N, C-alpha and C positions, 0 to 999 in steps of 0.2 A: 634806341637805347644805349645807354652807357654802360660799359664794362669797368670794375674797379678791381684791380688786384695789385697787392703790394703798393698801396697808396698812389697808383697811378690811375688815371682816367683816360677814356678815349670813346669816340663817338662812332657807332657804326650806320654809317648812311648808305643808301641803296647804290650810289655810285663808286664806293670804295671797293678796291681791289683787294684780294686775300693776302697777298704778301705784306702790303704796308699796314693792313689791319694787324696781323699777327705779329708782325715785327715790333710795335710797339706795346706788346703785352709781355711784361717782365713774369715769365712762367717758365721754369726752369726744373729740371730734375731735382727732386729734392730728398735729401736724406730720410724724410719721413712720410714721403709719398706712399701709395699704395704699392704693395707688393704683389706680382702674379704668380701664382704657382701652377704650371701645366703638368697635369699627371699622364704619363705614358703618351704623350702626343706620337702620331705616327708620320704626320705629313711634315717635311720640311718647310712647306707654303705656308702652312698655319703656324708653324714656330716663329717665321719670320714676321708675318703679320703681327702675332702678339708683340714681338719686340719693337715692331713700329708703332703699335698702339702704345704700349708702355712708355715710349719715348714721348709722345705726342701729348700723353696726359699726366706727365711728371711722374711717372712711378719711379721708385727707388732702384728696383731689380726685377728681374723675371728668372724663376727657377724651373728647371725643366726636370720633374722626378722621372728618371728612368736611364736606360742605357744610351750614350752617345754614341756608340761605334756603328750603330746601323744607320745613323742618320747623316745625310750629306750637308756638311756644315756650309760648305760653299753655297748650296741653295739656299739655306736660312739667311746666310749674308746678303745674297744676291736680293730676296725678297724684303728684307728688313732695311736694306740700303744705309744711308748714312747713321741711320738709329742704332744699328749694330755695335757702332762705336760710341754711342752716347749714352746709352743704359747698359748696366751690368746684367749680364746673361749667364748661367751657368746650369751645368747637368750636375743633379746629385742624385744619390741612392733612396731607396724607400725608408731607410732607417735614419739618416742623417739630415733630411729635408728641413726640419723644424730648427735645427742648429744655425740656419740661415735668416731666420726670422726673429728679430727682436722680441724679448717678452711682454713688452707694452702693446704688440699689434694683436687684434684680434682676428683670429682665423675664422674666415667665412667660406662657404660653399656656393657656387653659382650651378644649384641642380635643383631639378624637381623631384622632390621628395614628400612625404606626407607632411611633414611640419614646416614646409618652405613658406616664407611670406614674399609676398607680391613686392617685387623691385622697387617699383614706383610709389607704393604706400610706406615703406620703411625708411629708417634712418640708417646711414651705412656709418659703420665706425671710421672716425677719421683716420686711424692708424690701422689700414685694413690690408690683410693679407688674403687675397683672393683664391681659392682654388678653383681650377676648371678641369672637368673630366676629358677623358680622351674621345676622340671622334666617335667612336663606335659603341664603346660600353660606358662610358661617363664615368662615375667615380664609385669606388667599392666600399664596403662597409667599414673596413679599418680606418680609410681616409676620413670618410664621413664622420666616424666617431671623434675625430679629432678636432672638428669645427663646431664654433660655438652658436652659428647661425646659417641658417640656408635660405637662399632666394631664388626665386624664379622670375622670369620675364613674362609678363602677361601678353597673351597673344589672342587676338580675334578671330583669325584665319582658322582654315581648315587643318593646317600642318602646325603643329605645336611644338616644333624644334626650328632651330636655326644652327647656322654653322658655328662652330665655337669661337673663332676670332669675331664674327659678328656680334655674339652674345657678350663677349669679352668686351665689345667698343661700347655696347649700349648701358653696360654696368659701370664702366670707367666714366662714361659721359653722366651718368646719374651722381656718381660719387663726386665728379668734379661739380656738378650743379648744387650739390649740396654744400660743398667746401668753398667757393667761389662766391662773391657778392655780386649780383646783379641789380642796377639801379636802371630804372624805368623814366 
């Protein structure tokens, strides 16, 4: 399989090691990359994982809606690793979080609600701000009302939920798959 991005091509062979494979891909944090919005996360580990994923998938920023006084920033940075310095992340309040999202972005929710679309069968907006609910309660109605689309991840197992950082990973991968050209 050949991967083409930014007019560069590379071949993925079975004996290729990860570091050389990804070192030759010119994929960086982009000003118009996805924005991840995390609503009232409680776990600094999940926050760190979200920052790391945002960096890995070229997101432009991560917004944490909620108070940062009760969160251990050193734990977030430890889990995020080098990504904590590579992608913008900030805490914002419930009233002003949308001020950090450019007008041309479409706000979507990753939440299983009545009108949610199957993520795999949907076209994700190129300029997407993805809102994730907190680990226990998901997203409240006032936040959902500000979203243009709702997506859910189809699951065939008996447990129909996953960790929020894993759900974020699946969704960002699907966004990347739809927005990067793969040539076989």
